[in-house]
C-alpha positions in Angstrom: -0.2 0.0 -0.2 3.0 2.4 1.0 4.4 2.0 -2.7 1.0 2.5 -4.1 0.4 5.5 -2.4 4.2 7.0 -2.9 4.0 6.0 -7.0 0.9 8.1 -6.9 2.2 10.9 -5.0 5.4 10.5 -7.6 3.3 11.0 -10.6 1.2 13.7 -9.2 4.3 15.9 -8.1 5.7 14.6 -11.8 2.8 16.0 -13.5 3.2 19.3 -11.7 6.7 20.4 -11.8 7.7 18.9 -15.3 5.5 21.1 -17.6 5.6 24.3 -14.7 9.8 24.6 -14.2 10.3 26.4 -17.4 7.4 29.0 -15.4 8.6 28.9 -12.6 12.4 29.5 -13.7 11.2 32.4 -15.8 9.2 34.3 -12.9 13.0 33.9 -10.4 14.9 35.8 -13.3 12.3 38.5 -13.4 13.3 38.5 -9.3 17.1 38.3 -10.0 19.0 41.6 -10.2 20.2 42.1 -14.2 23.8 42.1 -13.2 22.9 37.7 -12.1 20.7 37.4 -15.5 23.3 35.0 -17.3 24.4 33.0 -14.8 21.5 32.2 -13.6 19.6 31.7 -16.7 22.0 28.8 -18.1 21.6 27.2 -14.7 18.0 27.7 -15.0 17.9 26.4 -18.5 20.1 23.3 -17.2 18.1 22.4 -14.2 14.7 22.1 -16.4 16.7 19.9 -18.9 18.1 17.9 -15.7 14.6 17.7 -14.0 12.5 17.2 -17.2 14.8 14.1 -17.7 14.5 12.4 -14.3 10.8 13.2 -14.2 9.2 12.7 -17.3 8.9 9.0 -16.9 7.0 9.4 -14.1 4.3 11.5 -15.3 0.9 9.9 -15.6 -1.5 9.0 -19.0 1.8 10.0 -21.2 3.0 7.8 -23.9 6.4 8.0 -26.3 5.5 10.6 -28.5 4.2 13.0 -25.4 7.7 11.8 -23.1 10.5 12.4 -26.3 8.9 15.4 -27.6 8.7 17.4 -24.2 12.5 16.5 -23.6 13.5 17.8 -26.8 11.1 21.4 -25.8 12.9 21.3 -22.4 16.4 21.7 -24.0 15.6 24.3 -25.7 16.0 27.1 -23.4 19.4 25.6 -22.5 20.7 24.8 -26.3 19.1 28.5 -27.3 20.7 30.1 -24.5 22.7 33.2 -25.1 24.8 35.2 -23.5 23.9 39.6 -22.9 20.2 39.1 -23.5 17.8 41.6 -21.6 15.8 40.6 -19.3 12.6 40.4 -21.3 14.3 38.4 -24.1 16.0 36.3 -21.5 13.0 35.0 -20.0 10.3 34.6 -22.9 11.8 31.4 -23.9 10.8 29.8 -20.6 7.7 30.7 -20.9 7.2 29.6 -24.4 8.8 26.2 -23.8 6.3 26.2 -20.6 3.4 26.7 -22.6 4.3 23.9 -25.3 5.3 20.9 -22.7 1.6 22.3 -21.0 0.1 21.3 -24.7 1.7 18.3 -24.6 0.5 17.0 -21.5 -3.1 18.2 -21.2 -5.6 16.1 -23.7 -8.4 18.7 -25.0 -7.9 20.1 -28.5 -9.1 23.5 -27.6 -6.6 23.7 -24.8 -3.8 22.3 -26.7 -4.2 25.3 -29.4 -4.7 28.0 -26.7 -1.1 27.2 -25.5 0.4 26.7 -28.5 -1.1 29.9 -29.6 0.0 31.8 -26.3 4.0 30.2 -26.7 3.9 31.9 -30.4 2.8 35.0 -28.7 5.7 35.1 -26.0 7.9 34.4 -29.2 6.3 37.6 -31.2 7.8 39.4 -27.8 11.0 37.9 -28.1 11.2 39.7 -31.3 10.3 42.8 -30.0 12.3 42.4 -26.7 15.5 41.8 -28.7 15.1 44.3 -31.2 14.8 41.6 -34.2 12.1 43.4 -36.7 13.5 41.7 -39.6 10.8 41.3 -42.1 11.2 36.9 -42.2 10.5 37.0 -38.7 7.6 39.0 -38.7 6.3 37.2 -41.5 6.1 34.2 -39.4 4.6 35.5 -36.5 1.6 36.9 -38.7 1.3 33.8 -40.2 1.5 31.8 -36.8 -0.7 34.4 -35.7 -3.4 33.1 -38.1 -3.1 29.6 -37.5 -4.1 30.0 -34.0 -7.4 31.8 -35.0 -7.9 29.1 -37.6 -7.0 26.8 -35.4 -9.5 27.8 -32.5 -12.4 28.1 -34.2 -12.2 24.4 -35.5 -11.2 23.1 -32.3 -14.4 24.9 -31.0 -16.1 23.4 -33.5 -15.4 19.9 -33.5 -15.8 19.7 -30.0 -19.7 20.4 -30.5 -22.1 17.6 -30.5 -22.9 16.5 -34.3 -26.3 16.0 -33.5 -26.3 19.2 -32.3 -25.0 21.0 -35.1 -24.7 18.4 -38.2 -21.7 16.3 -39.7 -21.2 19.4 -41.9 -19.7 21.9 -39.3 -17.7 19.0 -38.0 -16.2 18.7 -41.3 -15.4 22.3 -41.7 -14.3 22.4 -37.9 -11.7 19.5 -38.9 -10.7 21.6 -42.1 -9.9 25.0 -40.0 -8.1 23.3 -37.3 -5.9 21.1 -39.7 -5.3 24.3 -42.0 -4.5 26.7 -38.5 -1.8 23.7 -36.9 -0.2 23.3 -40.5 0.3 27.5 -40.3 1.6 27.0 -36.8 3.7 24.3 -38.0 5.2 26.7 -40.4 3.9 24.6 -43.6 3.3 26.1 -47.2 6.2 28.0 -47.1 10.0 28.5 -46.6 10.8 31.0 -44.3 14.7 32.7 -44.4 16.9 31.8 -42.3 16.5 33.9 -38.8 18.2 37.1 -38.3 21.5 37.5 -36.1 20.7 37.4 -32.1 17.6 35.2 -33.1 18.1 31.4 -32.0 16.2 29.3 -34.8 15.5 26.5 -31.8 12.9 29.4 -31.0 11.0 28.3 -33.9 10.5 24.6 -33.1 8.9 25.3 -30.1 5.3 25.9 -31.7 6.5 23.1 -34.4 6.7 20.3 -32.0 3.4 21.1 -30.4 1.4 21.3 -33.7 3.6 18.1 -34.9 2.7 16.5 -31.7 -1.1 17.2 -32.5 -1.0 16.7 -35.5 -0.5 12.7 -35.1 -3.0 12.6 -32.3 -5.5 14.0 -34.3 -8.5 11.6 -35.0 -8.5 10.0 -38.4 -10.9 12.1 -40.9 -10.7 12.2 -44.9 -10.6 16.0 -44.2 -7.6 16.3 -42.2 -5.3 13.4 -43.4 -5.9 15.2 -46.9 -4.8 18.8 -45.5 -2.0 17.3 -43.7 -0.8 15.4 -47.0 -1.5 18.2 -49.3 0.4 20.4 -47.2 3.0 18.5 -46.4 3.9 17.5 -50.3 3.9 21.2 -51.2 6.5 22.3 -48.6 8.3 19.3 -49.3 8.7 20.6 -52.9 9.4 24.0 -51.9 12.1 22.7 -49.5 13.8 21.0 -52.9 14.4 24.3 -54.6 15.7 26.4 -51.8 19.6 25.7 -50.5 18.4 25.4 -47.0 15.1 24.6 -45.9 15.4 24.1 -42.3 12.7 23.5 -39.4 10.4 23.3 -42.8 11.2 20.5 -43.8 10.9 18.3 -40.7 7.3 19.7 -40.3 6.5 18.6 -43.9 7.5 15.4 -43.0 6.0 15.2 -39.8 2.8 16.6 -41.8 3.2 14.1 -43.7 3.7 11.2 -41.3 0.2 12.8 -39.4 -1.8 11.9 -43.2 -0.4 8.7 -43.6 -1.4 7.3 -39.8 -5.5 8.1 -40.7 -5.3 5.1 -42.8 -7.8 6.5 -45.2 -10.4 6.9 -42.2 -9.3 4.3 -40.0 -8.8 4.8 -36.0 -5.7 6.3 -35.6 -5.5 5.1 -32.3 -4.2 1.7 -34.1 -2.9 3.1 -37.3 -0.4 5.4 -35.7 1.7 2.5 -34.3 6.0 1.3 -34.5 6.7 2.7 -38.5 4.4 6.0 -38.6 5.6 6.8 -34.9 8.9 6.1 -35.2 9.3 8.2 -38.1 8.1 11.1 -36.7 10.4 10.8 -33.7 13.0 10.7 -36.1 12.0 13.9 -37.8 11.8 15.9 -34.3 14.9 14.7 -33.2 16.8 16.0 -36.1 14.8 18.8 -36.2 15.9 20.2 -32.8 20.1 19.2 -33.6 20.0 20.9 -36.9 18.5 24.0 -34.8 21.0 24.1 -32.7 23.4 25.3 -35.0 26.1 23.3 -34.2 26.6 21.1 -37.0 28.9 23.1 -40.0 27.4 23.7 -43.7 28.6 20.4 -45.1 27.3 18.1 -42.4 24.1 20.1 -42.4 23.7 18.9 -46.1 24.5 15.6 -45.1 21.5 15.7 -42.8 19.0 17.7 -44.5 19.3 15.8 -47.7 17.8 12.4 -46.2 21.6 10.6 -47.2 21.9 7.7 -45.5 22.1 6.6 -42.4 20.9 10.0 -41.0 17.6 10.2 -39.2 16.0 12.0 -42.2 16.7 9.2 -44.4 15.2 6.3 -42.1 12.6 8.3 -41.5 11.9 8.8 -44.9 12.0 5.4 -45.5 9.6 4.3 -42.7 7.0 7.1 -44.2 7.5 5.2 -47.9 6.7 2.0 -46.6 3.6 3.0 -44.8 2.4 5.2 -48.5 3.4 3.0 -51.0 0.2 0.2 -50.3 -2.3 2.6 -50.5 -1.1 6.0 -51.5 1.5 5.1 -54.3 1.5 8.4 -56.2 2.0 10.1 -53.0 4.6 8.1 -52.4 6.3 8.5 -55.9 5.9 12.4 -55.2 8.0 12.9 -51.9 10.4 9.7 -53.1 11.1 13.1 -55.9 10.9 15.7 -54.1 13.6 14.5 -51.5 15.3 13.3 -54.6 15.2 16.7 -56.2 16.7 18.3 -52.9 20.1 15.3 -53.0 20.5 16.1 -56.9 20.4 20.0 -55.9 22.4 20.1 -52.9 25.7 17.3 -53.8 26.9 14.9 -51.3 27.2 16.6 -48.2 30.8 16.2 -45.6 31.6 13.0 -42.9 34.1 14.5 -40.1 37.4 13.6 -41.0 38.2 13.0 -37.6 36.3 12.6 -34.1 36.0 15.7 -31.9 33.9 17.5 -29.9 32.8 20.0 -32.3 30.9 17.2 -33.8 29.5 15.3 -31.3 25.8 16.2 -32.4 26.3 15.3 -35.9 28.1 11.7 -34.2 24.9 11.3 -32.4 22.7 11.9 -35.1 24.2 9.6 -37.0 23.8 6.7 -33.9 20.5 7.9 -33.7 19.7 7.0 -37.3 22.0 3.6 -37.1 19.5 2.6 -34.3 16.5 3.5 -35.2 15.7 -0.3 -36.7 15.7 -1.3 -33.6 12.8 0.9 -32.2 10.7 -1.2 -34.5 10.9 -4.0 -31.8 8.7 -2.4 -29.5 5.3 -2.0 -30.3 5.3 1.6 -30.0 1.7 3.5 -30.3 -0.2 6.4 -28.8 -1.8 5.7 -25.3 -4.3 8.8 -26.1 -6.0 11.2 -28.1 -7.3 14.9 -28.0 -11.3 15.1 -27.3 
């Protein structure tokens, strides 16, 4: 009995501590003197990552998708930290991270979209606080605001009773929700590289939250069609860009979400090992490449689906899932990836083992070990209501 009480207490404590730790860290930074912000901010960011790694396994009602993406989100304040930030620019990433981690924990679509919208608002505040007024940053913020409004309206429709509003309204809600999530994730356009002084990792926060929700949505023909169409369009747009960045991985995660629907079947049964492993590989690779700690030649190798990169292994799993039911879609995806490889040319391997190449070799290891994940029957444990 004591062990059951201890387990329940640990689960409740973890459920409160892990998503709210970045929020607490942000408020602590607001209370500290300005000259202590840099040292305290780096320490709090590292402490938050340790807390998430230690207590995430004890959180109740979660699964492998929410756990992995939550750990990736928890690492962003530490990886994106830069010395010399103002107080507001130092605090905002913690608040945005807390919103995304809460969105990965709750089970209601409307609450998830609202939290993602709040995270996007915090990122826009970061641009204003840091005096980063480049056109590309503000265009991305405007698209995300439009996506949040559409997703909120769609989530409101989808939570209504079918007998009260009719099937047409529900289909409209599915359409608005799916398009809004795609805009939040950055699909439909390939933004320019972020201006100097703005970490690319911050743009990844809403992408991770929106992509995780895409994989969890109940399967509908409208939703799956939107994810597949916008994912494919973004993939081909990335094929004509020299450096696609996070947009490429967002496109691949949207394609995973569309492929996991299975033509209208229950996504709880469809989103198992192959597509789920592919989505996790894309999330991990996107986070690692956004750290900007990989040189350009290695980045080309990782962003152009060259073996055994996580993008290559995840693309194989995605194509294997799409090929039986959607051969034309699989061929178009393969063509877009092949064009990107042809335009970019071969990437470069490090000539020697170096600490500076640690991130690169970590991605290589993830790609090599990814087939082993198929030995476990990974599936989604919960779906949003």
